[in-house]
C-alpha positions, 0 to 999 in steps of 0.5 A: 498478534503473534510474530506469525500473524505480523504482516509486511506492508509496502507503502508506495509514496513519494511524498515525504510528509505522507510517508512520515504520517503513515509511519507515525500512524503505525507507531501511534497505534502500536501496529506491529506489522512491518512497514517498508516505503519505496518512492515510486512505481519502478521501485515498487515493482523492484521490491515486489519482484525481489530484483536488485537491491531488493533481492531479499525483500519480504512478500508484502500481505498489503500494498498501500499505493498512491496513484501519483508517482514518479517514473511509473505511476500507480495505475501502471504498478496496480495493472502490472501487479494484477496481471502477474500471476505471482503477485495478483493475490496481494491486496492493494489499497489505493491511498491517494489525494485524487477524488476524481471519478475517473480514478476511482472507477479506473482503479477498481477496473484494475482490481484495486481492493480499496480505494481511499482519498487521503484526508488532509487533516493529520488526526483523520489520516492517522485514524484512516491508516489504523482502520485500513490496517485493522480491516485488512489484518484483523478482520480479512483473511489474507493469503499467506 
C-alpha cells in the first residue's frame, strides 16, 4: 500500500473502550489507514462537512458508525449523510452493539453499506475491524 492508497477512516463512537479497541486493532494489524475519531453525531457531521474545528478535516473513504450516540444518533447521521449529494458516496459500516432486527432493517433502508454487530470478545473485535478494513480498503474499489 502506497501513501496514495491510504484512506482516512472516520470512527463515530462515544464509548472510550470501543474507541481504544478500534485504535488497537488498527495498530495490531499495522493498518496504515488514518483513523479519525469523533464522539457523537453532531461532531461527525461537522467533520464530514468540514465545519468549525474540522475545517481542515480530510474526506474519509470509510465511516464506521455506532448507532447509539449522544446529541444526534447514528441513524440520523446515516440518513443525513446518504441524503447529502456530496457525502452519499462515502461507504458507511454500521458498527454497533444492537442486534435488533429493526435497527438492521432501518440501517439498510437508510443505505448503510454494511451492518456489523460488535463482538464483546476483544480478539474477535480486533479480527472484525481487520476484516472490515481488508474488505473496504483492499477488496472493494472506493471512489476517490
